[in-house]
Structures are given as structure tokens and as C-alpha cells.
C-alpha positions, 0 to 999 in steps of 0.5 A: 581420748587417745585409742590404738588402732590394731591391725583388723583379721581382713581374711580369715585364718590369716595371721598378718598383713603387710602395712602397704601405706598409710592414706592420712599423715600424723596429725591429719583429720579424718573422717568416719568411713575415710581410709585411714591406711592401705594393707596387703594379705596373701592376696589382696589389698584392704583399705583399713577404715576409720570407724569415726572422725578423728586425728591421727596421733602417731603411726607405729608401724613403718610402711612395708613391715608385716604385722600381726593381727591384733599388733598396733599399728596407729595411736588415733585421736578424738576430732581436735584432739592435741597430745603434748606427750605422746610417749606419756599416752602410750606408756599407760596401762592397756597401751603400753602392753600394745607398744612395747618395743616400737620406739617414736620416731627419733627416739634413742636406743632402749637402755636395759632398766637398773637392777632391782636393789635388795633391802640390804644394799645388794642387787636382786638376782631374783627380780624378775626381767619382763619378756616384750611378745606379741599376743599372738607370740605368747599364745604360740609360745603357750601352747607349745610349752616355750617359756618366752624368757628362753627366746631370743626376740627379733621383732622391734626393740627386741620383741619376741615374735611368731617366727621366734616361737616357730624357730624355737619349736623347730630347733627343739624338734632337731635337737637331740636328747641329752646324752645318758651318763654313760655306763662304768666299764671294767678295767681290762688288762693293758694289751702292749701296743702294736705297730700298725700301718698307716691308713690310705687316706679317705677319698675326697667326698664327692661335691653335693649337688647345689641347691637355691632356696626360695623364700615362701611368700606371704601368698604361697603360705596362705595357699599351702595352709588352705589347699592342705585344709582342702584335702584334709577336711573335704572329701574329694571325688571327681566325674570327668566329661568330654565336650564337642568344641567345634561348634564352641569355637566357631561362636567365639570366632563370630562373636569376635569378628562381628563385635569389638569384645574379645571372648575367650574360650574359658569365658564361655565355659565360665558361662557354661558353668552358670548355666550348668548351676541354674540347670542343677541348682542343687551344685550351686551351694557350700558346706557349713557346720549347720546346713547346706548353704544354696545361693540364689545367683551363681558366683564363679571363681577364676583361678589366675596365676600369678608371679606370686602365686594363684589367686581365684577372684569371683566374677559375681552373677554370671548367669545374668551377664551376657558372655561379653560382659562376662569376658569384661569382667574376668579381663579385669579381675585377672589384670588387677590380680596380676598386678596386685590390686585386688580387693579381698571382697573379690575373692571371697564367695562363689560355690566353684572355680574355674581352673584352665590348663588349656593354654599350657597345653594340658590335655585333662588334669584334676584341681583341688577344691578352693575351700569353702567352696563346693567344687573346682572345675579343671579345664584342659586343652581342646585337642583333635580326637576321633569321635563317633557322629551318627555311626560314623568315626570323625575327627572333632576339637573335644575339651576335657572337663573334670569337676572335683567336688565336695561330697558333703554338700553334694552327692554324686548323682547330683555332680554327674547330672549336673556335668551332663548339663555342662556339656550339653550346653557347651556342645550347643552353644547358642544356649549360651546367648539366651 
């Protein structure tokens, strides 16, 4: 029996994705768990796998198209099923509603249906016209109090989609209210016309400053939504620490000089964060509606800047990895993040993110928590500063650390204890090799 393959919600909160490529051609058979298509969310590429054996009868979306969650992307059949008239199948109740406005390959453009005729032979002007709209557009229009019949659809075949509803909302918000009827004014006696002097020409207006609008990427929109959610729902507080890192830098130089591994300061900080989480397990948590969830393993996310925006892939089980393994895992994630080849599962989980702006020369900063994690560590640049050692002032390399923490699952005393453990292991880095 033919069924529709719908765009899944591959990431929580996403209302759509881009159909990147089809992995199975039209007419080709596939097996259960085979990848039928690859879709791209704001942050990652995700495989859409088959739930059972079958055959692709028709693809309904072109590669590169943006598709809303719940929209049909293909018509699938049972193994060996052949359909002589796919259009007739798509017109069946329950199927047509999902694909209205998506023409078959090579099909002529849709034409308006003939007007309905009343019993007296005249056109029935009251016959309602069906408005084609995506499920998400219908819901948004209903919530906004908009009539779909008043909207201009820009989707396939004139279908009303999400952006059409949002455009109508913006237009309504910016439109001035209807003007009031002018009040009658009593007649005034006519005054004789006096000659007037010609007005001086108005000065030419100053040219407006130029600008360039850079359209939002899907990733930028997702970042804006999630970070706004974070600062409005998670009560942030910060704790700061200052670590002397001369020993850490010497250890890094020795590792890189004696092995083929290439270890960065950030790799050592990631390992130090896992060590601090092991020392203070009350920090290795996230907030849920029903409980504070405490993890057994320490998964640490690493903030990576990409051309499209910031992503935070997760290094798993850092507490059980050697420094070289942490460096290799992080390097692989960073490379694939910048190439847009991360999988959605690699962006999920973890209780803390490490965000390092030290390479840009930033001395210190604070960062916004990446929900639903409980903390984010902002790492600045190591720079020479005066420090007191045994009562004497000396110059040492100092690293500034600032942790933003969600006060719901973590108390200030716990965060302070964790920061103390983090600074201690960074200043005595041989503990990272144990």
C-alpha cells in the first residue's frame, strides 16, 4: 500500500529542514534501515532511514528545497509494488491533502477549476474556493487570527507556507490603523487672498547611509531562538577563576615534541573540565521538568565557529580518554563542523560547553549557556601577568576562566567548588595524564 514519507522533526524545536539529497532513486527498492534521503537541519546532516522494506514511487521534493516538518517528501510503496497511475494515488483522501500544489514531473501547470454553477444556470458566487496551505501555516494563521483566504501563497502551486503567514503578521503590525471620519467643521468667512512670496527651495536631503542586509541562515535563526530561550528561561550566574598555566604550556610542548599527537591548550582545558566534573559530580547535571538529571559519563561540548554560525559538537566520555584521544576527537569534530558534515546525534547531550576565544586575543568574556546544558566555560587568552609566589611578585602566564551556570540545578557553592577544582588541575596538569 502506498504511503507518504513526511519530513521528520530531526532536531527538537526545528520547524523545517533542507532536503539535501535522495539516496534512493525513483522506482528503486530499499531495505529496512536503508537511508532514503539526507536532510540538513540548522546544524547537521541527518539520514532519513526506512522503517521497512519498500520502493520509492515518486519523490515530491527537489534536492535543495526547504521543507517544513510534517510535509510530504516522497510516496513510498510496498516491496515490488507497481502503481500505474501515481497521480490517482496522490489524489486519494488523506494523500491529496499532503501534496496539493506539488506537481508531478513534467505535469502541466495547474489551471483554475471551472466556476460552480447554481440550479438556475448562473455561476454560484458564494461557492468557497479551497485554500491550499501547509499544516504549519494553517496552525500559525489560526493562532494569529488570520484568514488563509486573504494570504498570497508563495509555496509550490501557490500553496500558503509558514513565511507567507509571518509576512502577513509583519504587514498587519506595520500597517497604520484605519483613518477616522473627519469631524464636520463650521463654515468660516472667506478671507481675501493675500499675495505671498515664493518659498525658498528646500535644501536637498542628505544622502542616507548605505547598508547591506545579510539574510539569516537557518543556523543563525536557530541560534537566535535557542540563545533567547536560554537567557529568558535559565537563571544565569557566573563564577570566575584565574589559573597560572606555565606548567600546562610546558606539558603541551613536551607532548607535541615527543609524540605524533598535536594537542592544543583547548584540548587540555576540555580534559581539565572532565576532571573537575569527576571531582564535583553535582556539576555534571542538567535541569528537567521533573528532576535534576546527573550523568555518569562526562560529555563535553566544544564551541566551533563556522561560516554559517556557531555549532557545539560533543566529545563523549572525556573522563575515560587520554589527552591524545581528546585532541583527535576534537580535531575530527571541528573539521566536520566547518565542512557541514556533522550528524545530529553529535550535537546532542553533554552538561557543559567549552567556548575558547583565546586564539583571537580575548582576555576574558562571559558566554550564554547552550540549553539544555547546565553550564558553559568561557576561556580567554593566556597572557603574562604579575602573580604572587611565596610572597614575591613574579610574571607568569595567566588564563582567565569564566563559567556561566544555570542556577536551577546548580548552587553557587557547587559552582565555586568546581571552579576551584578546575583551576587546581590546570595549575598541576600532571593530573590530566592519570
